[in-house]
FIGU-966228 format. One record per residue (C-alpha): residue number from 1; residue in one letter; x, y, z. Coordinates in steps of 0.02 Angstrom, whole numbers, plus 50000, padded with zeros to 5 digits. Layout:
! residues N
@resi = NUM&resn = a&px = X&py = Y&pz = Z .
...
! end
This chain:
! residues 102
@resi = 1&resn = g&px = 49651&py = 50635&pz = 50777 .
@resi = 2&resn = c&px = 49623&py = 50785&pz = 50666 .
@resi = 3&resn = e&px = 49560&py = 50964&pz = 50686 .
@resi = 4&resn = v&px = 49513&py = 51087&pz = 50547 .
@resi = 5&resn = i&px = 49474&py = 51271&pz = 50586 .
@resi = 6&resn = i&px = 49400&py = 51381&pz = 50449 .
@resi = 7&resn = s&px = 49385&py = 51566&pz = 50490 .
@resi = 8&resn = g&px = 49332&py = 51721&pz = 50395 .
@resi = 9&resn = k&px = 49178&py = 51780&pz = 50302 .
@resi = 10&resn = l&px = 49094&py = 51614&pz = 50266 .
@resi = 11&resn = r&px = 48919&py = 51665&pz = 50208 .
@resi = 12&resn = a&px = 48868&py = 51827&pz = 50291 .
@resi = 13&resn = q&px = 48956&py = 51994&pz = 50307 .
@resi = 14&resn = r&px = 49013&py = 51950&pz = 50483 .
@resi = 15&resn = a&px = 49167&py = 51841&pz = 50505 .
@resi = 16&resn = k&px = 49149&py = 51674&pz = 50595 .
@resi = 17&resn = a&px = 49258&py = 51527&pz = 50641 .
@resi = 18&resn = m&px = 49205&py = 51345&pz = 50626 .
@resi = 19&resn = k&px = 49297&py = 51200&pz = 50708 .
@resi = 20&resn = f&px = 49287&py = 51019&pz = 50654 .
@resi = 21&resn = r&px = 49372&py = 50889&pz = 50766 .
@resi = 22&resn = d&px = 49380&py = 50701&pz = 50766 .
@resi = 23&resn = g&px = 49481&py = 50574&pz = 50865 .
@resi = 24&resn = y&px = 49612&py = 50595&pz = 51001 .
@resi = 25&resn = l&px = 49713&py = 50758&pz = 50989 .
@resi = 26&resn = i&px = 49829&py = 50822&pz = 51125 .
@resi = 27&resn = s&px = 49841&py = 51011&pz = 51136 .
@resi = 28&resn = t&px = 49968&py = 51056&pz = 51272 .
@resi = 29&resn = g&px = 50139&py = 51014&pz = 51338 .
@resi = 30&resn = e&px = 50302&py = 50948&pz = 51267 .
@resi = 31&resn = p&px = 50221&py = 50801&pz = 51172 .
@resi = 32&resn = k&px = 50124&py = 50929&pz = 51066 .
@resi = 33&resn = k&px = 50289&py = 50982&pz = 50986 .
@resi = 34&resn = h&px = 50325&py = 50803&pz = 50932 .
@resi = 35&resn = y&px = 50153&py = 50728&pz = 50898 .
@resi = 36&resn = i&px = 50055&py = 50871&pz = 50815 .
@resi = 37&resn = s&px = 50086&py = 50922&pz = 50635 .
@resi = 38&resn = e&px = 49998&py = 51084&pz = 50586 .
@resi = 39&resn = a&px = 49980&py = 51193&pz = 50431 .
@resi = 40&resn = v&px = 49899&py = 51362&pz = 50394 .
@resi = 41&resn = r&px = 49840&py = 51422&pz = 50224 .
@resi = 42&resn = h&px = 49749&py = 51580&pz = 50166 .
@resi = 43&resn = v&px = 49619&py = 51572&pz = 50028 .
@resi = 44&resn = l&px = 49578&py = 51732&pz = 49933 .
@resi = 45&resn = m&px = 49391&py = 51742&pz = 49897 .
@resi = 46&resn = r&px = 49283&py = 51878&pz = 49819 .
@resi = 47&resn = q&px = 49215&py = 51934&pz = 49988 .
@resi = 48&resn = g&px = 49381&py = 51925&pz = 50081 .
@resi = 49&resn = v&px = 49512&py = 51805&pz = 50147 .
@resi = 50&resn = l&px = 49473&py = 51634&pz = 50224 .
@resi = 51&resn = g&px = 49598&py = 51557&pz = 50343 .
@resi = 52&resn = i&px = 49615&py = 51368&pz = 50357 .
@resi = 53&resn = k&px = 49712&py = 51284&pz = 50497 .
@resi = 54&resn = v&px = 49738&py = 51096&pz = 50499 .
@resi = 55&resn = k&px = 49811&py = 50996&pz = 50645 .
@resi = 56&resn = i&px = 49847&py = 50810&pz = 50630 .
@resi = 57&resn = m&px = 49908&py = 50700&pz = 50773 .
@resi = 58&resn = l&px = 50040&py = 50575&pz = 50718 .
@resi = 59&resn = a&px = 50047&py = 50397&pz = 50783 .
@resi = 60&resn = h&px = 50194&py = 50331&pz = 50884 .
@resi = 61&resn = d&px = 50325&py = 50246&pz = 50775 .
@resi = 62&resn = p&px = 50468&py = 50153&pz = 50865 .
@resi = 63&resn = e&px = 50582&py = 50173&pz = 50711 .
@resi = 64&resn = g&px = 50542&py = 50359&pz = 50693 .
@resi = 65&resn = r&px = 50500&py = 50355&pz = 50507 .
@resi = 66&resn = m&px = 50314&py = 50393&pz = 50500 .
@resi = 67&resn = g&px = 50292&py = 50471&pz = 50671 .
@resi = 68&resn = p&px = 50384&py = 50522&pz = 50829 .
@resi = 69&resn = k&px = 50505&py = 50398&pz = 50907 .
@resi = 70&resn = m&px = 50472&py = 50464&pz = 51084 .
@resi = 71&resn = p&px = 50329&py = 50371&pz = 51171 .
@resi = 72&resn = m&px = 50186&py = 50466&pz = 51251 .
@resi = 73&resn = p&px = 50227&py = 50513&pz = 51432 .
@resi = 74&resn = d&px = 50063&py = 50445&pz = 51499 .
@resi = 75&resn = a&px = 50094&py = 50269&pz = 51432 .
@resi = 76&resn = v&px = 50089&py = 50149&pz = 51580 .
@resi = 77&resn = v&px = 50196&py = 49991&pz = 51582 .
@resi = 78&resn = i&px = 50152&py = 49860&pz = 51715 .
@resi = 79&resn = h&px = 50296&py = 49746&pz = 51766 .
@resi = 80&resn = e&px = 50277&py = 49576&pz = 51848 .
@resi = 81&resn = p&px = 50310&py = 49580&pz = 52037 .
@resi = 82&resn = k&px = 50479&py = 49521&pz = 52099 .
@resi = 83&resn = e&px = 50497&py = 49356&pz = 52192 .
@resi = 84&resn = e&px = 50483&py = 49391&pz = 52378 .
@resi = 85&resn = v&px = 50618&py = 49322&pz = 52495 .
@resi = 86&resn = p&px = 50548&py = 49269&pz = 52666 .
@resi = 87&resn = v&px = 50611&py = 49378&pz = 52808 .
@resi = 88&resn = m&px = 50680&py = 49283&pz = 52959 .
@resi = 89&resn = q&px = 50614&py = 49348&pz = 53126 .
@resi = 90&resn = p&px = 50745&py = 49371&pz = 53264 .
@resi = 91&resn = a&px = 50724&py = 49258&pz = 53417 .
@resi = 92&resn = q&px = 50628&py = 49348&pz = 53554 .
@resi = 93&resn = d&px = 50704&py = 49361&pz = 53728 .
@resi = 94&resn = e&px = 50594&py = 49326&pz = 53877 .
@resi = 95&resn = q&px = 50659&py = 49476&pz = 53974 .
@resi = 96&resn = y&px = 50642&py = 49632&pz = 53873 .
@resi = 97&resn = g&px = 50628&py = 49771&pz = 54001 .
@resi = 98&resn = g&px = 50476&py = 49715&pz = 54099 .
@resi = 99&resn = y&px = 50456&py = 49683&pz = 54288 .
@resi = 100&resn = e&px = 50423&py = 49496&pz = 54270 .
@resi = 101&resn = g&px = 50593&py = 49430&pz = 54330 .
@resi = 102&resn = q&px = 50602&py = 49522&pz = 54497 .
! end
């Protein structure tokens, strides 16, 4: 995912901010430190200064060359169920505290 924010005097005298987003972009938590790459630049114009912020979310890379090595914490892995061992029931006694034998 990607997000671009342009702020400053765009056309009129009053300053505005415009956001352009596309794709999946996380914005909070510990994974933001690893998965989001951001940059800020200032552009000097005749009317004033424009600020440009760009955020790009990197893809997971198991080798750690082109992206973070750490997997996303919300990734779910489903394992096959273990083989169940049948449980043997203990033999039941006829007299177990009742009044039947009196």
